[in-house]
C-alpha positions as CSV (number, residue, x, y, z in Angstrom):
1,X,107.9,19.4,-38.9
2,X,105.2,17.2,-40.4
3,X,106.2,13.4,-41.1
4,X,105.4,13.6,-44.7
5,X,106.7,16.5,-46.6
6,X,104.7,17.1,-49.4
7,X,106.7,19.8,-51.7
8,X,108.7,20.5,-54.7
9,X,112.5,20.9,-55.0
10,X,114.9,21.3,-58.0
11,X,117.5,19.5,-56.4
12,X,114.9,16.2,-54.6
13,X,111.8,15.0,-56.1
14,X,108.8,13.7,-53.8
15,X,109.5,10.0,-54.8
16,X,113.1,10.1,-53.4
17,X,112.0,11.4,-50.1
18,X,109.3,9.0,-49.8
19,X,111.9,5.9,-50.3
20,X,114.0,7.3,-47.5
21,X,114.2,5.2,-44.4
22,X,112.8,6.1,-40.8
23,X,114.4,3.1,-39.2
24,X,117.2,3.3,-36.6
25,X,121.0,3.3,-37.7
26,X,124.3,4.6,-36.1
27,X,124.6,7.6,-38.5
28,X,122.1,9.0,-40.7
29,X,122.2,11.6,-43.6
30,X,118.9,13.0,-44.1
31,X,117.9,15.9,-46.8
32,X,116.2,18.6,-45.1
33,X,113.9,20.3,-48.0
34,X,111.7,22.5,-45.7
35,X,115.4,24.3,-44.5
36,X,116.5,27.1,-46.9
37,X,119.7,29.4,-47.1
38,X,119.5,33.1,-47.8
39,X,122.4,35.0,-49.0
40,X,122.6,38.6,-47.7
41,X,125.6,40.3,-49.5
42,X,126.9,43.9,-49.7
43,X,129.2,46.6,-48.2
44,X,126.6,46.9,-45.3
45,X,125.9,43.1,-44.5
46,X,127.6,42.1,-41.4
47,X,127.2,45.8,-39.9
48,X,123.1,45.5,-40.7
49,X,122.5,42.3,-39.7
50,X,124.9,42.9,-36.4
51,X,121.8,45.5,-35.5
52,X,119.1,42.5,-36.5
53,X,120.4,39.7,-34.7
54,X,120.7,38.6,-31.4
55,X,124.4,36.8,-31.9
56,X,127.8,39.2,-32.3
57,X,128.7,39.1,-35.9
58,X,131.9,40.5,-34.8
59,X,133.1,36.7,-33.7
60,X,132.2,35.7,-37.3
61,X,135.3,34.1,-39.0
62,X,136.1,31.4,-42.2
63,X,135.8,28.4,-39.8
64,X,132.8,29.0,-37.7
65,X,129.4,29.8,-37.5
66,X,127.1,31.3,-35.1
67,X,123.5,30.6,-33.9
68,X,121.2,33.1,-33.2
69,X,117.9,34.8,-33.3
70,X,116.0,37.9,-35.5
71,X,113.6,39.2,-33.1
72,X,110.6,42.2,-33.3
73,X,110.8,45.2,-31.4
74,X,109.3,43.4,-28.8
75,X,111.8,40.9,-28.7
76,X,109.6,38.2,-30.2
77,X,111.4,36.3,-32.2
78,X,110.8,35.9,-36.4
79,X,113.5,33.2,-36.8
80,X,116.2,31.2,-35.5
81,X,119.0,31.0,-37.8
82,X,122.7,29.6,-38.1
83,X,124.9,32.5,-39.8
84,X,127.7,31.8,-41.3
85,X,130.4,34.3,-43.5
86,X,130.7,33.1,-47.0
87,X,133.1,35.8,-48.2
88,X,133.9,39.3,-46.8
89,X,130.6,40.8,-47.7
90,X,128.6,37.9,-48.5
91,X,126.6,36.1,-45.7
92,X,124.6,32.9,-45.7
93,X,121.7,32.3,-43.2
94,X,120.3,28.9,-42.9
95,X,116.8,28.0,-41.2
96,X,113.4,26.6,-41.6
97,X,112.0,28.1,-44.9
98,X,109.1,29.5,-42.6
99,X,111.0,31.8,-40.5
100,X,113.4,32.5,-43.1
101,X,110.8,34.1,-45.0
102,X,109.4,35.9,-42.2
103,X,113.0,37.4,-41.4
104,X,113.3,38.1,-45.3
105,X,110.4,40.4,-45.4
106,X,111.3,42.3,-42.1
107,X,114.8,42.5,-43.2
108,X,114.0,44.1,-46.9
109,X,111.7,46.5,-45.3
110,X,114.3,47.9,-42.9
111,X,117.5,47.3,-45.0
112,X,116.7,49.8,-48.2
113,X,118.9,52.6,-46.4
114,X,121.9,50.6,-46.2
115,X,124.0,48.6,-48.7
116,X,123.0,45.1,-48.5
117,X,121.1,42.7,-50.4
118,X,119.0,39.4,-50.1
119,X,118.6,36.2,-52.4
120,X,116.9,33.4,-51.6
121,X,119.4,30.6,-52.1
122,X,117.0,27.4,-52.7
123,X,118.1,27.6,-56.7
124,X,121.9,27.2,-55.2
125,X,121.7,24.9,-52.3
126,X,120.5,22.2,-50.8
127,X,120.2,21.6,-47.2
128,X,121.0,18.1,-45.3
129,X,121.3,16.9,-42.2
130,X,124.0,14.6,-40.2
131,X,123.4,13.0,-36.9
132,X,124.2,9.8,-35.0
133,X,126.9,8.0,-33.0
134,X,130.6,9.4,-32.8
135,X,132.3,7.1,-34.6
136,X,130.1,6.2,-37.1
137,X,129.4,10.1,-37.8
138,X,133.3,10.7,-38.3
139,X,133.4,7.6,-41.0
140,X,130.5,9.4,-42.6
141,X,132.1,13.0,-42.6
142,X,135.7,11.6,-43.7
143,X,133.4,10.0,-46.8
144,X,132.2,13.1,-47.5
145,X,135.5,15.3,-47.4
146,X,135.3,16.2,-44.1
147,X,136.5,15.7,-40.3
148,X,134.8,15.9,-36.8
149,X,133.8,19.3,-35.5
150,X,133.0,20.7,-32.1
151,X,129.8,22.5,-31.8
152,X,130.0,26.3,-33.3
153,X,132.9,24.9,-36.0
154,X,132.5,25.1,-39.6
155,X,134.0,23.4,-42.5
156,X,134.5,24.4,-46.2
157,X,135.3,21.8,-48.9
158,X,134.6,21.3,-52.8
159,X,132.2,24.3,-52.3
160,X,130.2,22.7,-49.5
161,X,129.9,24.1,-45.8
162,X,129.9,21.7,-42.6
163,X,127.9,23.6,-39.5
164,X,128.5,21.8,-36.4
165,X,125.6,22.7,-34.2
166,X,125.7,20.4,-31.5
167,X,127.9,16.8,-30.5
168,X,127.7,14.8,-33.3
169,X,125.3,16.6,-34.7
170,X,125.4,19.1,-38.3
171,X,123.8,20.8,-40.9
172,X,125.3,20.4,-44.5
173,X,125.3,23.1,-47.4
174,X,125.7,21.6,-50.8
175,X,125.4,22.9,-54.1
176,X,122.7,21.3,-55.9
177,X,124.8,19.1,-58.4
178,X,126.9,17.7,-55.9
179,X,123.4,17.1,-53.3
180,X,122.0,15.4,-56.8
181,X,125.0,12.9,-56.4
182,X,125.3,12.0,-53.1
183,X,121.0,11.1,-53.3
184,X,121.9,8.7,-56.0
185,X,124.9,7.3,-54.0
186,X,123.6,4.0,-52.4
187,X,127.1,3.7,-50.1
188,X,125.8,6.9,-48.3
189,X,123.1,6.3,-44.9
190,X,120.5,8.4,-46.5
191,X,117.3,8.7,-44.2
192,X,114.0,10.1,-43.7
193,X,114.4,14.3,-42.8
194,X,112.8,13.0,-39.1
195,X,115.4,11.0,-38.2
196,X,117.8,14.2,-38.0
197,X,114.6,16.4,-36.7
198,X,114.4,13.6,-33.9
199,X,117.7,14.4,-32.8
200,X,117.6,18.1,-33.9
201,X,114.9,17.8,-30.6
202,X,117.0,15.5,-28.6
203,X,119.7,18.3,-28.6
204,X,117.1,20.6,-27.3
205,X,117.5,22.7,-30.4
206,X,114.4,24.2,-32.1
207,X,113.1,26.1,-35.6
208,X,109.8,28.1,-35.8
209,X,107.1,27.2,-37.9
210,X,104.7,29.6,-39.2
211,X,102.4,29.0,-36.2
212,X,105.0,29.9,-33.7
213,X,106.1,33.0,-35.4
214,X,106.5,36.0,-33.3
215,X,105.3,34.9,-30.0
216,X,107.9,33.8,-28.2
217,X,111.6,35.9,-26.9
218,X,114.8,34.1,-27.1
219,X,115.2,32.8,-23.5
220,X,112.0,31.1,-23.7
221,X,113.7,28.4,-26.5
222,X,116.6,28.7,-24.4
223,X,118.5,30.3,-26.6
224,X,120.7,31.8,-23.9
225,X,121.9,28.4,-23.1
226,X,123.2,27.9,-26.5
227,X,125.2,30.4,-26.9
228,X,122.8,32.3,-29.3
229,X,122.6,36.0,-27.3
230,X,125.1,38.3,-26.8
231,X,124.8,40.3,-23.9
232,X,127.4,42.8,-24.4
233,X,127.1,43.2,-28.5
234,X,125.2,46.8,-28.2
235,X,121.9,47.6,-29.3
236,X,119.6,45.2,-31.8
237,X,116.2,44.9,-32.9
238,X,114.6,43.7,-29.5
239,X,117.6,44.2,-27.4
240,X,115.9,45.8,-24.2
241,X,113.2,43.5,-23.8
242,X,115.9,40.4,-24.5
243,X,117.8,42.0,-21.5
244,X,115.0,42.8,-19.4
245,X,114.4,39.1,-19.5
246,X,117.9,38.2,-18.3
247,X,118.6,41.3,-15.7
248,X,115.0,41.3,-14.4
249,X,114.2,37.9,-14.0
250,X,111.5,38.7,-16.5
251,X,110.9,35.0,-18.0
252,X,108.8,32.5,-16.9
253,X,109.0,29.8,-19.4
254,X,111.7,27.5,-21.1
255,X,111.6,24.8,-23.8
256,X,111.6,21.4,-22.5
257,X,112.0,18.0,-24.1
258,X,109.1,15.0,-23.9
259,X,108.2,11.9,-25.2
260,X,105.1,9.8,-25.7
261,X,104.2,6.1,-27.1
262,X,101.6,7.0,-30.0
263,X,100.8,7.4,-33.5
264,X,100.0,11.2,-33.0
265,X,101.8,13.9,-34.1
266,X,101.2,17.4,-32.9
267,X,101.4,20.5,-35.1
268,X,103.5,23.2,-34.1
269,X,101.2,25.5,-31.9
270,X,99.4,22.5,-30.3
271,X,98.2,23.2,-26.7
272,X,99.9,21.3,-24.0
273,X,97.7,20.8,-20.5
274,X,99.1,20.2,-17.3
275,X,96.9,18.3,-14.5
276,X,96.1,20.1,-11.2
277,X,94.3,17.9,-9.0
278,X,91.2,16.9,-11.0
279,X,91.4,19.3,-13.6
280,X,93.4,20.1,-16.5
281,X,94.6,23.6,-18.0
282,X,96.5,25.2,-20.7
283,X,100.1,25.4,-19.7
284,X,102.3,25.7,-22.9
285,X,103.0,24.9,-26.7
286,X,104.7,22.4,-28.9
287,X,107.3,24.1,-31.0
288,X,108.6,21.3,-32.9
289,X,107.3,17.6,-33.1
290,X,108.4,14.4,-35.1
291,X,107.0,10.7,-34.7
292,X,109.5,8.1,-35.4
293,X,108.0,4.6,-35.7
294,X,105.3,5.8,-32.8
295,X,107.9,7.2,-30.7
296,X,106.6,11.0,-29.9
297,X,109.4,13.5,-29.3
298,X,108.3,17.0,-28.5
299,X,110.0,20.4,-27.8
300,X,107.5,22.5,-26.0
301,X,107.2,25.6,-24.3
302,X,106.3,25.8,-20.8
303,X,106.6,27.2,-17.0
304,X,110.0,26.9,-16.3
305,X,109.4,25.3,-13.1
306,X,108.1,22.4,-15.0
307,X,109.3,19.1,-13.6
308,X,109.8,15.5,-14.2
309,X,106.8,14.7,-11.7
310,X,104.5,17.3,-13.6
311,X,101.4,15.7,-15.5
312,X,101.4,16.7,-19.0
313,X,99.1,15.8,-21.9
314,X,98.6,16.8,-25.6
315,X,95.2,19.0,-26.0
316,X,94.7,17.5,-29.4
317,X,94.9,14.1,-28.0
318,X,94.2,14.0,-24.7
319,X,95.2,10.1,-24.4
320,X,98.8,10.9,-25.1
321,X,100.3,11.5,-22.0
322,X,103.6,13.3,-22.3
323,X,107.1,12.1,-20.3
324,X,109.8,14.8,-19.5
325,X,113.2,14.0,-20.8
326,X,116.4,15.6,-19.4
327,X,117.8,18.7,-21.5
328,X,121.3,18.3,-22.5
329,X,122.4,21.9,-21.4
330,X,121.8,23.6,-17.9
331,X,119.5,26.4,-17.9
332,X,120.5,30.1,-16.8
């Protein structure tokens, strides 16, 4: 995600985005116009997406949200998403617009033999992010009509859906009229999208931009540590390769968090180099990066034996030396 988002949306204008602050605060409510919602509906919607997802849709109910991935036949990911059940035969898929477009093209291609339809949700839904300190987040949620939740929980109120992704870290889906009201409410801690995206990286969570779609199996982005892969749900697209990574120990890469003090912001797909004696060689790639007030946060795929002592730098800016940060979960 670039620091400056240049796009048009029917629920937020460019000048509104430009006025939002990057300054630190106890809690932020950040509009996320680069994230979108896809509506999947029909008698076969759940059955069809069960065959296309790493998560187990049999676990879905009206109080939870599932994190999962959509893979090709080789186990390489088209998207990483949040999935909720809006009605008996209707699902909402939430993801970055690049990966949602990639998955939609594939789901429509293979869904012609099932009773399922897909409709883009950008004309109906706005996406916000909420993140911050526990007490401040709880106060904001109450102001918006919700209460604090645990990761994986979902709440619905006044046509809106609150999805808890990690401790004190949420996505909020809102109909456009409500979103526009919030954007005009001076009592809300509105902030730039980069504030929420920074927190997303700090929680070790990813999304896929165009440059990284179709390149990684789920374990390379730590989805097994995020309850986003079911290993006993049965067959789905790419399941054989995903299982092989687990049971045969084939996966040699993982996602790591790193920081640097710099004005530079690498784009998704930028190479990361590792020092070996006096030489540097390519070691991995940037998945997500955000720079907030000259503090760069990066989520990168690297060899899974990378440690805090490993010397790393950005290929696009060799002066930017990366410092490894601990993951908030344990890799299996």
